[in-house]
C-alpha positions in Angstrom: 10.0 -8.6 9.2 9.6 -7.6 5.5 6.7 -7.6 3.2 7.0 -8.2 -0.6 4.7 -5.9 -2.5 5.5 -7.2 -6.0 7.9 -6.1 -8.7 11.0 -6.4 -6.5 9.6 -4.0 -3.9 10.0 -5.0 -0.2 9.1 -2.9 2.8 9.6 -3.4 6.5 6.4 -4.4 8.3 7.1 -2.0 11.2 6.9 0.9 8.8 3.3 0.0 7.7 0.5 2.4 8.9 -2.2 0.6 6.9 -3.1 -1.7 4.0 -6.2 -0.6 2.1 -8.3 -2.0 -0.7 -8.3 0.5 -3.6 -11.7 -0.5 -4.9 -13.5 -0.1 -1.6 -11.7 3.0 -0.3 -11.5 5.0 -3.6 -15.3 5.7 -3.4 -14.6 8.1 -0.6 -13.7 11.6 -1.8 -11.2 12.0 1.1 -9.2 9.0 -0.1 -9.1 10.2 -3.7 -8.0 13.7 -2.5 -5.3 12.1 -0.2 -3.9 9.9 -3.0 -3.9 12.8 -5.5 -2.0 14.9 -3.0 0.6 12.1 -2.4 0.9 11.7 -6.2 1.5 15.5 -6.6 4.1 15.4 -3.9 5.8 12.4 -5.6 5.2 10.2 -2.6 3.5 7.3 -4.4 5.4 4.3 -5.7 3.6 2.1 -8.1 4.6 -1.6 -7.8 1.7 -2.9 -9.9 2.2 -4.0 -13.5 -1.5 -3.7 -14.1 -4.4 -2.0 -12.2 -3.5 -1.7 -8.5 -5.7 -3.7 -6.1 -4.4 -2.2 -2.9 -2.3 0.6 -1.4 0.0 0.5 1.6 0.7 3.6 3.6 4.1 3.6 5.3 6.1 5.9 7.6 9.7 6.2 6.5 12.6 8.6 7.3 11.6 10.7 4.2 8.0 10.9 5.4 4.8 9.2 4.5 5.0 7.1 1.4 2.2 5.2 -0.4 2.9 2.0 -2.4 0.3 0.8 -5.0 0.3 -2.9 -5.3 -1.2 -5.4 -7.7 -1.8 -7.8 -4.8 -5.0 -7.9 -2.9 -5.0 -6.4 0.6 -5.9 -9.9 2.0 -2.8 -11.4 0.4 -0.5 -8.6 1.8 -2.0 -8.9 5.3 -1.4 -12.7 5.2 2.1 -12.2 3.9 2.9 -9.8 6.7 1.5 -12.2 9.3 -0.9 -9.6 10.6 -3.5 -12.4 10.7 -3.3 -16.1 11.2 -3.8 -18.4 8.1 -7.2 -19.9 7.8 
């Protein structure tokens, strides 16, 4: 199955390691360091047209990639069918 992240970016759901809320997780120094390292290594793909609301960590052939998305993590999780609709 595939997950649309916005701005014509689609990823396979079986490549997803985690979907995270940027606002809640960026208060942790470890998360900030991790995202800075990925950015330095050019392993971040920004799919957001505005301020990102979430980031998705994926495992691909080329290694771990992080996608920034303008969609909320709840929306992405529902789109990926990881939880049932309410």
